[in-house]
N, C-alpha and C positions, 0 to 999 in steps of 0.2 A: 504494500500500500504506500503510495507516494506521500511524502510529508508536505503538508500545506503550510506555507509561511504564516506565522502569527501576525494578525493585523496590528499596525502601529497607529496610534492616534497622533495626527499632526494638527498643529494649530498654525494657520497661515493668515497673514494680513493681505487680503486680495481686494483690489479696487476700493480701498478705504474701509473695508469691513473685515472683522475677524471671522474666519471660517474654520470649522473643525471637522475633520473627517477621519475615519478609520480605514486605512489602506494597507495592503501588503508592504512590507518594509522595502521591497525592491522596486516599488512604483516610482515612475518619473513624475516630475512636476506636471508635464503634459497630461499624463494619465489621470492624475489627481484632479487637475482643473476640469478636464472634459468629463470624466466618468464618475467621479465622486462628488464634484461640486456643480456639475451641469453647465459649466462655462465653455461652450463649444465654439467660440469665436476663433480660438487658436486651433490651427489645423494639424492633423496628424498626416504628415506626408511620407518622408523617407524613413523615419525612425532611426536615423544614424547621424543627424546633424549636418546633412549636405544641402538641404533645400531652403531652410529658413522659414517655412510655413508655420512652424510652431513658436516663433520668436515672441517672447514676452519681455517685460522689463522687471528686473529684480534690483531694487534700490536704484532705479533710474537707468540701469545699464541693460542693454539687450542680452538675453541669454537664450540658448536653444533649449526649450523646455523638454524636448524629446530625449535629451541626453543628460538632463540635470536631475539628479536624485531629489525627490521631494523634500527630504530632510535638509537639504542645503538651502531651501527657501524659508525654513522656519526662522523666525526672528527678523526677517526682511520684509520689505514692502513689494508685493507683486502687483504689477499692472498689466492687465490683458487688454485686448482691443476694446472689450466692453467697458473698460474703465477710462478710456481716453476722453470721451465726450463729457461735457458739463451736463448737469441735470436738465438744462433747458435748451441746449444747443450742441451741434456737433463740434468736434475738435476742428480747428482750421485745416488740418490735414484731411480729415474726412470730407469736409466741404470742398476742398481743392480737388480731391480725387473724383468727386462727383462732377464738378464743373469741367474738369479737363478730360473726362472719360478715361481716367487712368486705371480703372479696374475693368477687366474683361470677365473672365469666369469667376474671379474673386477668391480663388483658393489661396493665392499667395498674399492677397491684400492685407489680412490682419498682421502677418509677420512684417511686411514692408512698412505698414503704418507704425508699428511699435519701434522698429529700427529707426525710422525717420523721426519719430517723436523724440527719441533719445538724442539724436543729432541736433535737432532744432532747439531742444531744451538747453543744450550746451552752447549752441552757436546758431541763432536764427538767421545770421547773415552768411550761412555756408555757401560756398561756391558750387557750381555744377560738378566739379571734380570731387569735392568733399562729399557731396550727396552720393555720387557714384561709388565712392569708397565705402561710405557708411552702409550702403545697400548691397555691397558686393557679396554678402552671404545669403542674399535672398534671391531665389530663382523665380522668374516669371516666364511661362511658356507662351503667353498670349500677346502681350502688348509691345514688345520690342523696347521697352524702357523709356522711350522718349517722353511719352505722356506722364509717366511716373515721375521722372526727373523734373519736368515742367511743373507738375502739381506740388512737389515738395518745395521747390523754389518759391512758388506762389504762396504756399502756406507759411514759409519763413518770412516773406514780406508782410503777410497778414499779422503774424505774431509781433513783428517789429512795430507795425502801426498800432496794434492793440496796446502794447507796452509804452509806446512813445507818445 
């Protein structure tokens, strides 16, 4: 008879809320977010850290949730694509992606939004090359990236206007 791993109770700060779940100790952050907490915005793509569809923010830094053990997120602040928007308005990135047609099938979009949000939090005046570098771990099979880069740059300008 195979041994079943004992569930571990994890306490996570996700999108501003404390969430508690009992999960197998080998679960990743992605598995916990999607299957224990019902936050399905982060996508399960390659399961080996190659595609970036699972990217979330951990303490403001992009991480690949599919290869991050859930226990590494305990004590940190996790932000998923669901947590980017304000209660009454989309995040400037979400608005720009809509206006520029930067999302096609949408599978990669949550990870790209989280990677771009981290960049613009650090540097809303990022250049096209800096945006390209920040998104280099996120693969998109539909758009060819031009509209994505344009949308991120526009969101950076919107953030600057909002702060200035």
